[in-house]
A tleap script that builds the chain and sets N, CA, C and O, in Angstrom:
source leaprc.protein.ff14SB
mol = sequence {
  NMET LYS THR SER ILE LYS THR GLU LEU ALA
  GLN HIE ILE LEU ASP ASN ILE ASN ASP GLY
  VAL LEU THR ASN ASP ASN ARG GLU ASP TRP
  HIE PHE HIE ALA PHE ASN GLU ASP TYR TYR
  LEU ILE GLY TYR TYR GLU CYS SER LYS TRP
  LEU LYS THR HIE GLY ILE GLY GLU PHE GLU
  ALA VAL GLY ILE CYS GLN GLN TYR GLU ILE
  ASP HIE PHE GLY GLU SER ARG ILE TYR GLU
  ASN SER GLU GLU VAL VAL ASN MET LEU ALA
  TYR ILE TYR GLY GLU GLU LEU ILE TYR SER
  ASP ASP PHE LYS LYS VAL LYS HIE LEU LYS
  LYS ALA MET LYS LYS LEU CILE
}
set mol.1.N position { 0.854 -1.170 0.000 }
set mol.1.CA position { 0.000 0.000 0.000 }
set mol.1.C position { 0.898 1.230 0.000 }
set mol.1.O position { 1.857 1.319 0.766 }
set mol.2.N position { 0.575 2.154 -0.854 }
set mol.2.CA position { 1.346 3.395 -0.938 }
set mol.2.C position { 1.140 4.232 0.322 }
set mol.2.O position { 0.067 4.224 0.925 }
set mol.3.N position { 2.176 4.940 0.697 }
set mol.3.CA position { 2.134 5.763 1.905 }
set mol.3.C position { 1.005 6.789 1.850 }
set mol.3.O position { 0.338 7.029 2.856 }
set mol.4.N position { 0.788 7.390 0.690 }
set mol.4.CA position { -0.266 8.409 0.577 }
set mol.4.C position { -1.644 7.814 0.836 }
set mol.4.O position { -2.504 8.472 1.421 }
set mol.5.N position { -1.858 6.586 0.411 }
set mol.5.CA position { -3.146 5.922 0.653 }
set mol.5.C position { -3.258 5.551 2.126 }
set mol.5.O position { -4.311 5.735 2.736 }
set mol.6.N position { -2.184 5.033 2.694 }
set mol.6.CA position { -2.182 4.656 4.108 }
set mol.6.C position { -2.519 5.870 4.980 }
set mol.6.O position { -3.304 5.767 5.922 }
set mol.7.N position { -1.925 7.006 4.660 }
set mol.7.CA position { -2.181 8.240 5.410 }
set mol.7.C position { -3.637 8.664 5.270 }
set mol.7.O position { -4.287 9.006 6.258 }
set mol.8.N position { -4.146 8.643 4.047 }
set mol.8.CA position { -5.531 9.061 3.803 }
set mol.8.C position { -6.528 8.147 4.512 }
set mol.8.O position { -7.478 8.624 5.133 }
set mol.9.N position { -6.312 6.839 4.419 }
set mol.9.CA position { -7.244 5.908 5.051 }
set mol.9.C position { -7.125 5.932 6.572 }
set mol.9.O position { -8.116 5.736 7.274 }
set mol.10.N position { -5.930 6.170 7.080 }
set mol.10.CA position { -5.765 6.322 8.532 }
set mol.10.C position { -6.564 7.534 9.014 }
set mol.10.O position { -7.193 7.483 10.071 }
set mol.11.N position { -6.542 8.613 8.246 }
set mol.11.CA position { -7.336 9.793 8.600 }
set mol.11.C position { -8.825 9.482 8.552 }
set mol.11.O position { -9.588 9.951 9.397 }
set mol.12.N position { -9.238 8.699 7.571 }
set mol.12.CA position { -10.643 8.283 7.461 }
set mol.12.C position { -11.063 7.488 8.702 }
set mol.12.O position { -12.153 7.692 9.237 }
set mol.13.N position { -10.198 6.591 9.148 }
set mol.13.CA position { -10.486 5.816 10.362 }
set mol.13.C position { -10.571 6.743 11.570 }
set mol.13.O position { -11.475 6.608 12.395 }
set mol.14.N position { -9.639 7.676 11.676 }
set mol.14.CA position { -9.683 8.648 12.785 }
set mol.14.C position { -10.960 9.473 12.756 }
set mol.14.O position { -11.571 9.720 13.796 }
set mol.15.N position { -11.360 9.896 11.569 }
set mol.15.CA position { -12.617 10.656 11.441 }
set mol.15.C position { -13.795 9.826 11.947 }
set mol.15.O position { -14.679 10.346 12.628 }
set mol.16.N position { -13.804 8.541 11.613 }
set mol.16.CA position { -14.878 7.659 12.080 }
set mol.16.C position { -14.842 7.482 13.594 }
set mol.16.O position { -15.889 7.381 14.235 }
set mol.17.N position { -13.657 7.445 14.157 }
set mol.17.CA position { -13.539 7.363 15.621 }
set mol.17.C position { -14.047 8.652 16.251 }
set mol.17.O position { -14.846 8.617 17.186 }
set mol.18.N position { -13.588 9.777 15.744 }
set mol.18.CA position { -13.978 11.077 16.301 }
set mol.18.C position { -15.465 11.358 16.141 }
set mol.18.O position { -16.051 12.075 16.951 }
set mol.19.N position { -16.080 10.800 15.102 }
set mol.19.CA position { -17.518 10.978 14.872 }
set mol.19.C position { -18.358 9.977 15.666 }
set mol.19.O position { -19.587 10.011 15.602 }
set mol.20.N position { -17.709 9.099 16.404 }
set mol.20.CA position { -18.432 8.128 17.216 }
set mol.20.C position { -18.946 6.925 16.437 }
set mol.20.O position { -19.762 6.159 16.949 }
set mol.21.N position { -18.481 6.752 15.217 }
set mol.21.CA position { -18.908 5.610 14.402 }
set mol.21.C position { -18.217 4.333 14.875 }
set mol.21.O position { -18.847 3.280 14.982 }
set mol.22.N position { -16.924 4.435 15.155 }
set mol.22.CA position { -16.157 3.291 15.658 }
set mol.22.C position { -16.028 3.435 17.168 }
set mol.22.O position { -15.476 4.416 17.667 }
set mol.23.N position { -16.539 2.454 17.879 }
set mol.23.CA position { -16.542 2.502 19.344 }
set mol.23.C position { -16.059 1.162 19.911 }
set mol.23.O position { -15.895 0.189 19.175 }
set mol.24.N position { -15.839 1.127 21.199 }
set mol.24.CA position { -15.474 -0.136 21.842 }
set mol.24.C position { -16.603 -1.157 21.739 }
set mol.24.O position { -16.357 -2.363 21.711 }
set mol.25.N position { -17.837 -0.670 21.683 }
set mol.25.CA position { -18.998 -1.554 21.625 }
set mol.25.C position { -19.171 -2.253 20.281 }
set mol.25.O position { -19.801 -3.309 20.213 }
set mol.26.N position { -18.621 -1.681 19.211 }
set mol.26.CA position { -18.781 -2.308 17.896 }
set mol.26.C position { -17.438 -2.739 17.292 }
set mol.26.O position { -17.259 -2.725 16.074 }
set mol.27.N position { -16.519 -3.115 18.149 }
set mol.27.CA position { -15.157 -3.485 17.740 }
set mol.27.C position { -15.135 -4.511 16.614 }
set mol.27.O position { -14.325 -4.392 15.695 }
set mol.28.N position { -15.991 -5.497 16.666 }
set mol.28.CA position { -16.023 -6.551 15.644 }
set mol.28.C position { -16.465 -6.023 14.286 }
set mol.28.O position { -16.259 -6.690 13.273 }
set mol.29.N position { -17.060 -4.859 14.247 }
set mol.29.CA position { -17.581 -4.300 13.001 }
set mol.29.C position { -16.860 -3.033 12.555 }
set mol.29.O position { -17.379 -2.313 11.702 }
set mol.30.N position { -15.695 -2.740 13.095 }
set mol.30.CA position { -14.980 -1.518 12.727 }
set mol.30.C position { -14.748 -1.426 11.225 }
set mol.30.O position { -15.006 -0.387 10.618 }
set mol.31.N position { -14.273 -2.488 10.635 }
set mol.31.CA position { -13.986 -2.462 9.195 }
set mol.31.C position { -15.270 -2.244 8.401 }
set mol.31.O position { -15.295 -1.457 7.455 }
set mol.32.N position { -16.317 -2.931 8.782 }
set mol.32.CA position { -17.604 -2.774 8.090 }
set mol.32.C position { -18.066 -1.322 8.140 }
set mol.32.O position { -18.420 -0.747 7.111 }
set mol.33.N position { -18.064 -0.732 9.326 }
set mol.33.CA position { -18.562 0.635 9.474 }
set mol.33.C position { -17.688 1.656 8.740 }
set mol.33.O position { -18.201 2.632 8.194 }
set mol.34.N position { -16.399 1.438 8.727 }
set mol.34.CA position { -15.488 2.412 8.118 }
set mol.34.C position { -15.393 2.268 6.597 }
set mol.34.O position { -15.217 3.263 5.894 }
set mol.35.N position { -15.509 1.034 6.081 }
set mol.35.CA position { -15.207 0.832 4.662 }
set mol.35.C position { -16.224 0.017 3.875 }
set mol.35.O position { -16.013 -0.240 2.690 }
set mol.36.N position { -17.307 -0.388 4.493 }
set mol.36.CA position { -18.252 -1.213 3.748 }
set mol.36.C position { -19.700 -0.765 3.905 }
set mol.36.O position { -20.562 -1.157 3.119 }
set mol.37.N position { -19.960 0.034 4.893 }
set mol.37.CA position { -21.332 0.476 5.133 }
set mol.37.C position { -21.787 1.473 4.075 }
set mol.37.O position { -22.972 1.555 3.750 }
set mol.38.N position { -20.841 2.220 3.550 }
set mol.38.CA position { -21.135 3.221 2.526 }
set mol.38.C position { -19.937 3.296 1.590 }
set mol.38.O position { -18.868 2.774 1.904 }
set mol.39.N position { -20.108 3.933 0.459 }
set mol.39.CA position { -18.999 4.108 -0.472 }
set mol.39.C position { -17.926 4.995 0.164 }
set mol.39.O position { -18.238 5.954 0.870 }
set mol.40.N position { -16.693 4.670 -0.089 }
set mol.40.CA position { -15.593 5.531 0.356 }
set mol.40.C position { -15.548 6.787 -0.503 }
set mol.40.O position { -15.356 7.891 0.007 }
set mol.41.N position { -15.726 6.612 -1.812 }
set mol.41.CA position { -15.668 7.734 -2.750 }
set mol.41.C position { -16.711 7.511 -3.837 }
set mol.41.O position { -16.894 6.388 -4.306 }
set mol.42.N position { -17.387 8.573 -4.235 }
set mol.42.CA position { -18.457 8.480 -5.228 }
set mol.42.C position { -18.099 9.319 -6.452 }
set mol.42.O position { -17.572 10.425 -6.334 }
set mol.43.N position { -18.394 8.774 -7.621 }
set mol.43.CA position { -18.204 9.488 -8.883 }
set mol.43.C position { -17.033 8.936 -9.679 }
set mol.43.O position { -15.918 8.823 -9.168 }
set mol.44.N position { -17.294 8.598 -10.919 }
set mol.44.CA position { -16.254 8.022 -11.771 }
set mol.44.C position { -15.072 8.967 -11.935 }
set mol.44.O position { -13.919 8.545 -11.848 }
set mol.45.N position { -15.353 10.225 -12.171 }
set mol.45.CA position { -14.275 11.194 -12.371 }
set mol.45.C position { -13.443 11.343 -11.097 }
set mol.45.O position { -12.213 11.328 -11.149 }
set mol.46.N position { -14.113 11.485 -9.961 }
set mol.46.CA position { -13.408 11.623 -8.683 }
set mol.46.C position { -12.553 10.393 -8.396 }
set mol.46.O position { -11.441 10.510 -7.881 }
set mol.47.N position { -13.068 9.232 -8.725 }
set mol.47.CA position { -12.324 7.993 -8.468 }
set mol.47.C position { -11.127 7.867 -9.406 }
set mol.47.O position { -10.056 7.430 -8.986 }
set mol.48.N position { -11.298 8.242 -10.654 }
set mol.48.CA position { -10.166 8.230 -11.594 }
set mol.48.C position { -9.087 9.198 -11.118 }
set mol.48.O position { -7.894 8.900 -11.180 }
set mol.49.N position { -9.525 10.356 -10.644 }
set mol.49.CA position { -8.601 11.356 -10.120 }
set mol.49.C position { -7.870 10.821 -8.878 }
set mol.49.O position { -6.677 11.067 -8.705 }
set mol.50.N position { -8.576 10.104 -8.035 }
set mol.50.CA position { -8.003 9.528 -6.820 }
set mol.50.C position { -6.891 8.553 -7.182 }
set mol.50.O position { -5.820 8.575 -6.575 }
set mol.51.N position { -7.137 7.707 -8.158 }
set mol.51.CA position { -6.114 6.755 -8.593 }
set mol.51.C position { -4.869 7.487 -9.093 }
set mol.51.O position { -3.745 7.119 -8.749 }
set mol.52.N position { -5.075 8.520 -9.902 }
set mol.52.CA position { -3.944 9.292 -10.430 }
set mol.52.C position { -3.189 9.997 -9.312 }
set mol.52.O position { -1.959 10.018 -9.306 }
set mol.53.N position { -3.912 10.567 -8.379 }
set mol.53.CA position { -3.292 11.266 -7.250 }
set mol.53.C position { -2.357 10.341 -6.476 }
set mol.53.O position { -1.300 10.761 -6.004 }
set mol.54.N position { -2.753 9.096 -6.354 }
set mol.54.CA position { -1.963 8.129 -5.596 }
set mol.54.C position { -1.013 7.315 -6.483 }
set mol.54.O position { -0.351 6.389 -6.015 }
set mol.55.N position { -0.959 7.674 -7.758 }
set mol.55.CA position { -0.007 7.024 -8.652 }
set mol.55.C position { -0.297 5.558 -8.933 }
set mol.55.O position { 0.618 4.747 -9.073 }
set mol.56.N position { -1.569 5.232 -9.012 }
set mol.56.CA position { -1.966 3.853 -9.305 }
set mol.56.C position { -2.660 3.827 -10.661 }
set mol.56.O position { -3.629 4.551 -10.885 }
set mol.57.N position { -2.168 3.004 -11.546 }
set mol.57.CA position { -2.811 2.832 -12.843 }
set mol.57.C position { -4.097 2.041 -12.683 }
set mol.57.O position { -4.237 1.246 -11.754 }
set mol.58.N position { -5.020 2.260 -13.581 }
set mol.58.CA position { -6.313 1.576 -13.480 }
set mol.58.C position { -6.177 0.062 -13.592 }
set mol.58.O position { -6.859 -0.675 -12.881 }
set mol.59.N position { -5.298 -0.408 -14.485 }
set mol.59.CA position { -5.112 -1.849 -14.627 }
set mol.59.C position { -4.437 -2.444 -13.388 }
set mol.59.O position { -4.765 -3.552 -12.962 }
set mol.60.N position { -3.504 -1.706 -12.825 }
set mol.60.CA position { -2.852 -2.143 -11.590 }
set mol.60.C position { -3.883 -2.269 -10.471 }
set mol.60.O position { -3.885 -3.253 -9.732 }
set mol.61.N position { -4.759 -1.271 -10.349 }
set mol.61.CA position { -5.789 -1.269 -9.308 }
set mol.61.C position { -6.749 -2.442 -9.480 }
set mol.61.O position { -7.098 -3.112 -8.507 }
set mol.62.N position { -7.172 -2.688 -10.709 }
set mol.62.CA position { -8.064 -3.821 -10.971 }
set mol.62.C position { -7.363 -5.127 -10.603 }
set mol.62.O position { -7.968 -6.019 -10.009 }
set mol.63.N position { -6.093 -5.230 -10.957 }
set mol.63.CA position { -5.334 -6.429 -10.635 }
set mol.63.C position { -5.253 -6.694 -9.143 }
set mol.63.O position { -5.369 -7.839 -8.706 }
set mol.64.N position { -5.054 -5.645 -8.360 }
set mol.64.CA position { -5.009 -5.779 -6.902 }
set mol.64.C position { -6.352 -6.303 -6.379 }
set mol.64.O position { -6.399 -7.214 -5.552 }
set mol.65.N position { -7.426 -5.716 -6.872 }
set mol.65.CA position { -8.771 -6.118 -6.433 }
set mol.65.C position { -9.069 -7.565 -6.823 }
set mol.65.O position { -9.576 -8.341 -6.013 }
set mol.66.N position { -8.753 -7.920 -8.059 }
set mol.66.CA position { -9.034 -9.273 -8.517 }
set mol.66.C position { -8.189 -10.303 -7.766 }
set mol.66.O position { -8.689 -11.375 -7.423 }
set mol.67.N position { -6.928 -9.996 -7.508 }
set mol.67.CA position { -6.083 -10.934 -6.777 }
set mol.67.C position { -6.599 -11.137 -5.358 }
set mol.67.O position { -6.590 -12.255 -4.844 }
set mol.68.N position { -7.047 -10.056 -4.727 }
set mol.68.CA position { -7.623 -10.148 -3.382 }
set mol.68.C position { -8.822 -11.100 -3.391 }
set mol.68.O position { -8.943 -11.973 -2.533 }
set mol.69.N position { -9.699 -10.915 -4.373 }
set mol.69.CA position { -10.903 -11.751 -4.445 }
set mol.69.C position { -10.552 -13.214 -4.724 }
set mol.69.O position { -11.157 -14.115 -4.143 }
set mol.70.N position { -9.600 -13.453 -5.591 }
set mol.70.CA position { -9.177 -14.828 -5.880 }
set mol.70.C position { -8.589 -15.461 -4.625 }
set mol.70.O position { -8.901 -16.606 -4.299 }
set mol.71.N position { -7.746 -14.722 -3.925 }
set mol.71.CA position { -7.125 -15.237 -2.701 }
set mol.71.C position { -8.147 -15.541 -1.608 }
set mol.71.O position { -7.985 -16.504 -0.858 }
set mol.72.N position { -9.195 -14.729 -1.515 }
set mol.72.CA position { -10.162 -14.876 -0.429 }
set mol.72.C position { -11.416 -15.670 -0.804 }
set mol.72.O position { -12.025 -16.313 0.051 }
set mol.73.N position { -11.800 -15.624 -2.083 }
set mol.73.CA position { -13.064 -16.239 -2.485 }
set mol.73.C position { -12.915 -17.278 -3.599 }
set mol.73.O position { -13.879 -17.957 -3.954 }
set mol.74.N position { -11.708 -17.398 -4.145 }
set mol.74.CA position { -11.477 -18.371 -5.198 }
set mol.74.C position { -11.882 -17.927 -6.587 }
set mol.74.O position { -11.673 -18.654 -7.557 }
set mol.75.N position { -12.453 -16.752 -6.693 }
set mol.75.CA position { -12.855 -16.201 -7.989 }
set mol.75.C position { -12.941 -14.687 -7.892 }
set mol.75.O position { -12.943 -14.124 -6.798 }
set mol.76.N position { -13.010 -14.040 -9.034 }
set mol.76.CA position { -13.092 -12.587 -9.052 }
set mol.76.C position { -14.173 -12.142 -10.014 }
set mol.76.O position { -14.550 -12.866 -10.936 }
set mol.77.N position { -14.652 -10.960 -9.786 }
set mol.77.CA position { -15.662 -10.393 -10.680 }
set mol.77.C position { -15.000 -9.437 -11.654 }
set mol.77.O position { -13.810 -9.146 -11.536 }
set mol.78.N position { -15.753 -8.957 -12.594 }
set mol.78.CA position { -15.260 -7.979 -13.565 }
set mol.78.C position { -15.563 -6.590 -13.021 }
set mol.78.O position { -16.692 -6.297 -12.626 }
set mol.79.N position { -14.550 -5.746 -13.007 }
set mol.79.CA position { -14.728 -4.364 -12.556 }
set mol.79.C position { -15.033 -3.512 -13.779 }
set mol.79.O position { -14.301 -3.536 -14.769 }
set mol.80.N position { -16.119 -2.763 -13.695 }
set mol.80.CA position { -16.598 -2.031 -14.852 }
set mol.80.C position { -16.290 -0.540 -14.829 }
set mol.80.O position { -16.429 0.134 -15.850 }
set mol.81.N position { -15.876 -0.017 -13.683 }
set mol.81.CA position { -15.599 1.417 -13.639 }
set mol.81.C position { -14.684 1.754 -12.468 }
set mol.81.O position { -14.463 0.935 -11.576 }
set mol.82.N position { -14.166 2.955 -12.489 }
set mol.82.CA position { -13.204 3.396 -11.477 }
set mol.82.C position { -13.828 3.475 -10.081 }
set mol.82.O position { -13.131 3.285 -9.084 }
set mol.83.N position { -15.102 3.748 -10.000 }
set mol.83.CA position { -15.767 3.841 -8.702 }
set mol.83.C position { -15.752 2.485 -7.990 }
set mol.83.O position { -15.484 2.415 -6.791 }
set mol.84.N position { -16.038 1.420 -8.722 }
set mol.84.CA position { -16.005 0.081 -8.138 }
set mol.84.C position { -14.595 -0.265 -7.665 }
set mol.84.O position { -14.411 -0.844 -6.595 }
set mol.85.N position { -13.614 0.094 -8.471 }
set mol.85.CA position { -12.221 -0.231 -8.167 }
set mol.85.C position { -11.739 0.519 -6.929 }
set mol.85.O position { -11.166 -0.089 -6.024 }
set mol.86.N position { -11.959 1.812 -6.877 }
set mol.86.CA position { -11.481 2.616 -5.748 }
set mol.86.C position { -12.149 2.179 -4.457 }
set mol.86.O position { -11.485 2.082 -3.425 }
set mol.87.N position { -13.431 1.918 -4.492 }
set mol.87.CA position { -14.107 1.505 -3.268 }
set mol.87.C position { -13.651 0.129 -2.802 }
set mol.87.O position { -13.595 -0.130 -1.599 }
set mol.88.N position { -13.326 -0.746 -3.732 }
set mol.88.CA position { -12.785 -2.050 -3.350 }
set mol.88.C position { -11.365 -1.900 -2.801 }
set mol.88.O position { -11.007 -2.571 -1.833 }
set mol.89.N position { -10.554 -1.031 -3.404 }
set mol.89.CA position { -9.213 -0.776 -2.872 }
set mol.89.C position { -9.293 -0.225 -1.449 }
set mol.89.O position { -8.534 -0.647 -0.576 }
set mol.90.N position { -10.204 0.709 -1.215 }
set mol.90.CA position { -10.371 1.260 0.139 }
set mol.90.C position { -10.782 0.155 1.106 }
set mol.90.O position { -10.328 0.127 2.250 }
set mol.91.N position { -11.632 -0.745 0.651 }
set mol.91.CA position { -12.056 -1.884 1.469 }
set mol.91.C position { -10.858 -2.761 1.831 }
set mol.91.O position { -10.658 -3.112 2.994 }
set mol.92.N position { -10.064 -3.109 0.813 }
set mol.92.CA position { -8.898 -3.989 1.005 }
set mol.92.C position { -7.870 -3.335 1.924 }
set mol.92.O position { -7.431 -3.935 2.905 }
set mol.93.N position { -7.493 -2.110 1.599 }
set mol.93.CA position { -6.467 -1.427 2.379 }
set mol.93.C position { -6.966 -1.036 3.765 }
set mol.93.O position { -6.193 -1.022 4.723 }
set mol.94.N position { -8.247 -0.721 3.875 }
set mol.94.CA position { -8.831 -0.427 5.188 }
set mol.94.C position { -8.793 -1.649 6.092 }
set mol.94.O position { -8.527 -1.546 7.289 }
set mol.95.N position { -9.063 -2.802 5.505 }
set mol.95.CA position { -8.980 -4.055 6.254 }
set mol.95.C position { -7.553 -4.280 6.760 }
set mol.95.O position { -7.335 -4.684 7.902 }
set mol.96.N position { -6.605 -4.011 5.887 }
set mol.96.CA position { -5.192 -4.154 6.247 }
set mol.96.C position { -4.829 -3.258 7.440 }
set mol.96.O position { -4.119 -3.686 8.350 }
set mol.97.N position { -5.316 -2.025 7.427 }
set mol.97.CA position { -5.014 -1.101 8.526 }
set mol.97.C position { -5.704 -1.495 9.824 }
set mol.97.O position { -5.073 -1.526 10.881 }
set mol.98.N position { -6.977 -1.790 9.750 }
set mol.98.CA position { -7.735 -2.091 10.970 }
set mol.98.C position { -7.280 -3.399 11.604 }
set mol.98.O position { -7.279 -3.531 12.828 }
set mol.99.N position { -6.893 -4.361 10.776 }
set mol.99.CA position { -6.471 -5.654 11.313 }
set mol.99.C position { -4.960 -5.816 11.330 }
set mol.99.O position { -4.458 -6.936 11.418 }
set mol.100.N position { -4.223 -4.701 11.245 }
set mol.100.CA position { -2.763 -4.769 11.294 }
set mol.100.C position { -2.261 -5.186 12.671 }
set mol.100.O position { -1.114 -5.605 12.825 }
set mol.101.N position { -3.122 -5.070 13.656 }
set mol.101.CA position { -2.812 -5.465 15.026 }
set mol.101.C position { -4.131 -5.885 15.661 }
set mol.101.O position { -5.199 -5.596 15.122 }
set mol.102.N position { -4.066 -6.543 16.769 }
set mol.102.CA position { -5.281 -6.956 17.467 }
set mol.102.C position { -5.687 -5.857 18.444 }
set mol.102.O position { -5.527 -5.996 19.657 }
set mol.103.N position { -6.212 -4.770 17.900 }
set mol.103.CA position { -6.602 -3.628 18.731 }
set mol.103.C position { -7.787 -4.017 19.602 }
set mol.103.O position { -8.843 -4.402 19.099 }
set mol.104.N position { -7.603 -3.914 20.894 }
set mol.104.CA position { -8.657 -4.306 21.838 }
set mol.104.C position { -9.644 -3.176 22.113 }
set mol.104.O position { -10.817 -3.410 22.406 }
set mol.105.N position { -9.145 -1.949 22.013 }
set mol.105.CA position { -9.991 -0.789 22.302 }
set mol.105.C position { -9.800 0.261 21.221 }
set mol.105.O position { -8.778 0.298 20.535 }
set mol.106.N position { -10.794 1.102 21.089 }
set mol.106.CA position { -10.752 2.143 20.070 }
set mol.106.C position { -9.591 3.105 20.313 }
set mol.106.O position { -9.038 3.656 19.361 }
set mol.107.N position { -9.218 3.312 21.571 }
set mol.107.CA position { -8.103 4.218 21.856 }
set mol.107.C position { -6.791 3.654 21.316 }
set mol.107.O position { -5.904 4.424 20.948 }
set mol.108.N position { -6.646 2.332 21.260 }
set mol.108.CA position { -5.441 1.721 20.695 }
set mol.108.C position { -5.411 1.885 19.173 }
set mol.108.O position { -4.365 2.170 18.590 }
set mol.109.N position { -6.560 1.704 18.548 }
set mol.109.CA position { -6.664 1.921 17.100 }
set mol.109.C position { -6.368 3.377 16.769 }
set mol.109.O position { -5.653 3.671 15.811 }
set mol.110.N position { -6.916 4.278 17.560 }
set mol.110.CA position { -6.712 5.709 17.344 }
set mol.110.C position { -5.234 6.076 17.447 }
set mol.110.O position { -4.716 6.819 16.613 }
set mol.111.N position { -4.569 5.564 18.451 }
set mol.111.CA position { -3.151 5.846 18.647 }
set mol.111.C position { -2.336 5.332 17.453 }
set mol.111.O position { -1.438 6.024 16.974 }
set mol.112.N position { -2.640 4.147 16.984 }
set mol.112.CA position { -1.911 3.573 15.834 }
set mol.112.C position { -2.151 4.376 14.565 }
set mol.112.O position { -1.223 4.588 13.786 }
set mol.113.N position { -3.389 4.827 14.346 }
set mol.113.CA position { -3.693 5.600 13.137 }
set mol.113.C position { -3.035 6.984 13.177 }
set mol.113.O position { -2.606 7.504 12.147 }
set mol.114.N position { -2.961 7.567 14.360 }
set mol.114.CA position { -2.290 8.874 14.492 }
set mol.114.C position { -0.824 8.781 14.112 }
set mol.114.O position { -0.266 9.733 13.567 }
set mol.115.N position { -0.191 7.645 14.393 }
set mol.115.CA position { 1.211 7.454 14.037 }
set mol.115.C position { 1.417 7.414 12.526 }
set mol.115.O position { 2.513 7.695 12.040 }
set mol.116.N position { 0.382 7.070 11.793 }
set mol.116.CA position { 0.479 6.947 10.330 }
set mol.116.C position { 0.294 8.280 9.601 }
set mol.116.O position { 0.588 8.399 8.412 }
set mol.117.N position { -0.192 9.261 10.327 }
set mol.117.CA position { -0.501 10.548 9.683 }
set mol.117.C position { 0.643 11.513 9.831 }
set mol.117.O position { 0.563 12.644 9.353 }
savepdb mol mol.pdb
quit
């Protein structure tokens, strides 16, 4: 994961903590609430711009998403637009950040994410 993406997603996690979305009571669902309950980014143009900003080619991004799905589900779907790709990348990389350690409390997750920014 590129440093710029790690920083951006760490900030997204912190925003969710500060907004009360991620709490000690919903620890098992942190990833769901932060990266799966709603789209991370909306709009084809905005998503294409996001990929360029982070220096990721569209084919590279699709490849990352498809490999993740093959590794976890044994098959992959066809990605039809940049919005699908970016939101799946945020899902994958968000999972990596949230489960990078066995955070027992939201304050531990918060401290780890602050170190990334």
